[in-house]
MARMAR-275640 format. One line per field, with one value per residue (C-alpha): residue number from 1; residue in one letter; x, y, z. Coordinates in Angstrom, 2 decimals. Last residue first. Example, Ala and Ser with C-alpha at 12.3 -4.5 7.8 and 13.67 -1.06 7.14 Angstrom:
<rs>
k [2  1];
r [S  A];
px [13.67  12.30];
py [-1.06  -4.50];
pz [7.14  7.80];
</rs>
This chain:
<rs>
k [298  297  296  295  294  293  292  291  290  289  288  287  286  285  284  283  282  281  280  279  278  277  276  275  274  273  272  271  270  269  268  267  266  265  264  263  262  261  260  259  258  257  256  255  254  253  252  251  250  249  248  247  246  245  244  243  242  241  240  239  238  237  236  235  234  233  232  231  230  229  228  227  226  225  224  223  222  221  220  219  218  217  216  215  214  213  212  211  210  209  208  207  206  205  204  203  202  201  200  199  198  197  196  195  194  193  192  191  190  189  188  187  186  185  184  183  182  181  180  179  178  177  176  175  174  173  172  171  170  169  168  167  166  165  164  163  162  161  160  159  158  157  156  155  154  153  152  151  150  149  148  147  146  145  144  143  142  141  140  139  138  137  136  135  134  133  132  131  130  129  128  127  126  125  124  123  122  121  120  119  118  117  116  115  114  113  112  111  110  109  108  107  106  105  104  103  102  101  100  99  98  97  96  95  94  93  92  91  90  89  88  87  86  85  84  83  82  81  80  79  78  77  76  75  74  73  72  71  70  69  68  67  66  65  64  63  62  61  60  59  58  57  56  55  54  53  52  51  50  49  48  47  46  45  44  43  42  41  40  39  38  37  36  35  34  33  32  31  30  29  28  27  26  25  24  23  22  21  20  19  18  17  16  15  14  13  12  11  10  9  8  7  6  5  4  3  2  1];
r [K  G  P  E  D  S  R  R  A  S  W  D  T  G  F  R  T  A  S  R  M  S  R  V  A  V  V  R  I  F  R  S  A  L  Q  W  S  P  L  R  P  H  V  T  R  W  F  A  W  Y  T  L  I  R  E  P  S  S  V  H  T  L  R  L  L  V  N  K  Q  R  E  N  T  S  F  H  D  H  S  L  V  F  I  D  E  A  L  L  I  P  K  G  R  R  S  A  R  V  S  F  E  F  D  A  L  H  H  P  L  R  R  Y  D  V  N  L  G  E  E  F  V  A  A  P  Y  A  T  S  R  G  S  A  V  A  L  S  T  F  R  H  P  S  R  E  N  P  L  P  E  V  T  L  T  S  P  D  L  L  A  G  R  D  L  L  Q  S  P  D  K  E  D  R  V  S  A  V  I  I  A  S  L  Q  R  C  A  A  A  L  A  A  L  T  N  P  P  V  S  I  D  D  N  M  F  V  V  I  D  G  D  E  L  F  E  R  C  V  D  I  A  A  A  M  S  R  A  W  W  W  S  G  D  G  K  V  V  S  M  T  V  L  P  P  L  S  E  V  R  R  L  L  M  E  S  T  G  D  T  S  G  D  D  V  I  V  I  R  L  N  E  D  L  E  Q  S  Y  L  D  D  L  F  K  E  T  V  A  C  R  N  H  V  P  T  L  V  H  I  T  M];
px [109.93  107.07  106.47  110.24  110.44  107.59  109.74  108.23  105.53  104.09  103.81  101.20  100.16  97.64  94.36  92.93  92.87  91.56  89.37  88.17  87.99  91.08  90.07  87.11  89.18  91.97  89.45  87.86  90.99  92.42  88.94  89.26  93.20  92.76  90.16  92.38  95.68  93.71  93.94  96.39  98.97  96.26  97.84  101.28  99.76  97.70  100.81  102.58  99.23  99.34  102.97  102.78  99.77  101.30  98.30  100.09  102.65  106.24  107.87  105.91  103.66  99.96  100.05  102.93  100.81  97.93  99.27  97.53  99.35  96.88  96.52  96.96  94.50  95.06  97.18  100.33  98.72  102.11  103.13  103.68  104.35  102.11  101.89  98.77  96.29  99.11  98.21  98.72  100.16  100.28  103.61  103.52  105.88  102.89  103.08  106.38  104.84  102.09  104.30  106.69  103.73  102.55  106.10  106.41  103.26  104.67  108.23  110.27  107.31  108.73  112.65  112.34  110.89  111.53  113.66  113.36  116.85  116.27  115.55  114.34  110.89  113.19  114.45  110.91  109.08  108.24  106.47  106.51  106.17  106.90  103.37  101.81  99.24  96.23  95.52  94.36  93.71  95.79  94.99  91.40  88.95  89.50  90.09  88.25  90.19  88.55  90.98  92.06  91.15  93.37  91.38  91.10  87.63  86.67  89.95  89.38  92.39  92.51  94.35  96.59  95.69  96.42  95.81  94.39  93.91  94.80  98.46  97.18  99.85  101.72  98.63  98.79  99.99  99.21  102.23  102.36  103.56  104.41  103.88  105.78  103.22  105.80  108.70  106.75  104.91  108.61  110.15  107.03  107.34  110.94  111.02  108.01  109.11  110.97  107.90  109.11  108.08  107.83  109.04  112.13  110.25  110.53  110.98  111.82  114.04  113.77  116.15  115.32  117.96  120.69  120.65  124.13  124.65  120.75  121.15  123.37  121.18  117.91  119.21  119.79  116.33  114.96  116.86  115.60  112.25  112.09  113.38  116.63  117.25  119.50  122.62  122.24  124.63  124.39  125.00  125.61  124.77  125.61  123.97  124.80  125.89  125.13  126.64  128.72  130.93  127.85  125.93  128.72  128.89  124.94  125.03  127.48  125.32  122.17  123.90  121.17  122.10  120.80  121.56  119.79  120.83  120.14  120.28  120.70  120.47  121.24  120.09  121.24  119.07  118.09  116.07  114.37  115.39  116.61  119.15  116.07  114.20  117.19  117.88  114.06  115.24  118.38  116.14  113.59  116.65  118.09  115.23  117.04  116.45  116.45  115.30  114.88  115.98  115.86  117.63  116.46  119.46  119.58];
py [98.35  96.66  93.72  93.05  89.51  89.97  92.74  92.01  89.81  92.67  95.17  93.00  95.67  98.42  98.42  96.34  97.81  96.43  97.85  100.91  104.46  105.76  104.52  106.56  109.80  109.01  108.31  111.93  113.70  112.24  113.23  116.81  116.81  115.80  118.33  120.96  119.88  120.22  116.74  116.92  114.40  112.04  108.47  110.26  112.43  109.37  107.35  110.42  111.29  107.71  107.56  111.01  109.65  106.14  104.01  100.72  101.12  100.23  103.81  104.94  108.27  107.47  104.24  105.30  108.09  105.91  103.51  100.32  98.98  97.15  93.32  91.55  91.07  87.70  87.96  86.50  83.07  81.10  81.76  80.09  81.89  82.09  82.23  80.85  84.15  86.49  89.67  92.53  96.39  98.00  99.48  103.01  104.67  105.43  101.99  102.63  105.94  103.36  100.53  102.76  104.13  100.37  99.28  102.19  101.44  100.94  101.08  104.71  106.33  109.76  109.44  105.74  106.96  103.55  104.20  105.58  107.05  107.69  103.93  102.01  100.81  99.65  96.90  94.95  94.73  91.32  91.70  88.85  90.50  93.91  94.64  95.93  98.56  99.18  95.80  94.35  90.62  88.04  84.54  84.82  82.55  84.60  82.49  83.81  85.31  88.54  91.59  93.65  97.27  99.96  102.88  106.77  106.70  108.33  107.10  103.48  101.71  98.15  95.22  92.10  88.49  87.25  84.40  81.73  78.12  75.36  75.27  74.17  74.08  76.99  78.83  80.66  84.10  85.60  86.60  90.28  91.27  94.78  94.86  94.45  91.66  89.26  90.31  90.66  87.44  85.02  86.99  85.80  82.29  81.80  83.21  80.91  77.51  76.11  77.31  79.79  79.63  83.11  84.80  86.37  89.21  89.33  92.45  91.03  92.76  91.76  92.06  92.83  95.69  95.46  96.07  95.48  98.86  99.27  96.38  97.80  101.29  98.71  97.17  100.25  101.49  98.37  98.38  101.99  101.02  98.00  99.14  101.06  101.39  98.05  99.57  98.36  95.62  94.94  91.62  90.59  87.14  85.44  82.48  80.71  77.94  77.36  79.69  78.23  80.92  83.52  80.86  80.88  84.96  84.81  82.41  84.62  88.04  85.88  84.95  86.49  90.01  91.33  95.16  95.73  92.55  93.63  90.76  91.05  88.22  87.92  84.89  84.14  82.43  78.86  79.00  76.20  77.63  75.88  78.55  80.59  78.25  77.33  81.22  81.36  78.52  80.48  83.59  81.60  80.25  83.47  85.31  88.86  91.16  90.70  92.90  91.20  92.06  89.10  90.17  88.04  88.28  88.26];
pz [110.28  112.17  109.74  109.81  108.16  106.08  104.34  100.62  101.69  103.97  100.98  99.08  96.37  96.53  98.14  100.75  104.14  107.05  110.17  108.06  109.53  108.42  105.00  104.71  105.95  103.46  100.43  101.08  101.59  98.30  96.28  97.56  97.00  93.39  92.69  94.22  92.39  88.94  87.09  84.30  85.87  86.86  87.40  88.25  91.03  92.04  93.16  94.56  97.00  98.10  98.57  100.55  102.61  103.54  103.76  102.38  105.20  104.47  104.28  107.97  107.55  107.71  109.15  111.71  112.73  113.22  115.28  115.55  112.24  110.49  110.63  107.46  104.60  102.55  99.60  100.87  99.72  99.37  95.59  92.51  89.21  86.00  82.51  81.22  81.98  80.62  82.14  79.69  80.43  76.96  75.75  73.98  76.15  78.40  79.51  81.39  83.39  84.51  85.46  87.32  89.68  90.11  91.14  93.60  95.26  98.61  99.04  98.61  96.40  96.00  96.31  95.00  91.53  89.62  86.36  82.94  81.80  78.13  77.22  79.96  78.01  74.98  76.94  76.84  80.42  81.96  85.19  88.44  91.87  90.98  90.27  87.05  86.45  84.44  83.25  79.80  79.71  77.67  76.29  76.59  78.17  81.50  84.85  87.73  90.52  90.02  89.13  91.77  92.23  93.19  94.52  93.85  93.99  90.91  89.43  89.70  88.51  87.47  89.10  88.53  88.35  91.85  93.98  91.37  92.45  89.85  91.33  94.82  97.25  95.60  94.96  91.43  90.73  87.14  85.21  84.11  80.28  79.25  75.65  72.43  71.51  70.14  72.20  75.43  74.82  74.04  77.16  79.55  77.93  78.26  81.79  82.99  81.44  84.51  87.26  88.93  93.08  94.63  97.53  95.76  94.23  90.28  87.59  84.43  81.92  78.25  75.43  71.84  71.41  73.93  77.50  79.36  81.11  81.74  84.16  86.72  86.88  86.74  90.08  91.80  90.88  92.15  95.65  95.72  95.32  97.29  100.78  100.55  104.42  104.95  103.63  100.14  98.42  94.60  93.31  89.90  88.28  85.11  83.70  80.03  81.60  85.03  87.96  90.80  92.08  92.17  94.47  97.08  96.80  97.35  100.27  102.19  101.46  102.67  106.00  107.96  108.29  105.11  104.25  101.08  98.84  95.25  93.16  89.44  87.34  83.85  81.76  78.10  75.43  74.78  78.06  80.32  83.68  86.63  87.40  88.00  90.21  92.19  92.56  94.22  96.53  97.75  98.36  100.36  102.51  103.05  103.74  105.51  102.39  98.85  95.55  92.43  88.77  86.01  82.98  79.84  77.05  73.46];
</rs>
């Protein structure tokens, strides 16, 4: 059996190399296949990846896919899944990961074990790299009445697993069976923001519940604080990287509520957008700035 790790990268050479060091150091008794999608990096990432492909540890293989710099998260992950799908076998595990995390040596083995045992989508919690006792993120639930994504409180549950409504791309394990029949990230409708959440909603409808593993975690700097919003209203509502992009927001909730009459969804949508346009900070969805923190205006 094999664990497949899929990761998009862009212009964070040192961060990406440290992430690869963590993957190479995983304590595994099975194969590890890494698929890195380098979306047009210009900072030496491409050359570094070529070097690292030539010095792989035992049981580890790595493929590098090159984008043109306009793929963002969603198309990068769709390309990674296409590559991964050719090698998937029964019992394999596919892990979505960002490169801006530290991965403890037992993380992949623990994610894979839970994923296989429960036949579920397993999400790792995120803890503070400087103080691992501090939780930064435990996942999210959805509030259909207000069309919002609500983060779980950063208070550890006494249970081993907690139900979630969505799974992020930061560190989530999927059973290989999820990818049968061509399921993939919908990069045309959701090019960046919320694409990971939307994919997880469709994946969970294949009989795979989404569960937070309270005792499995990755480490990160605190990228969960509120970032200054783009002052240009038009860019906030239309740009690919904006968490307030209208088309992305509509596409996500259309997936969540496929049977809700369009006029009802539209009325809720307009109300929420109007409220959000008056807020001084945004809090819904995934942390988009961490994915392209080097290009906040792109």
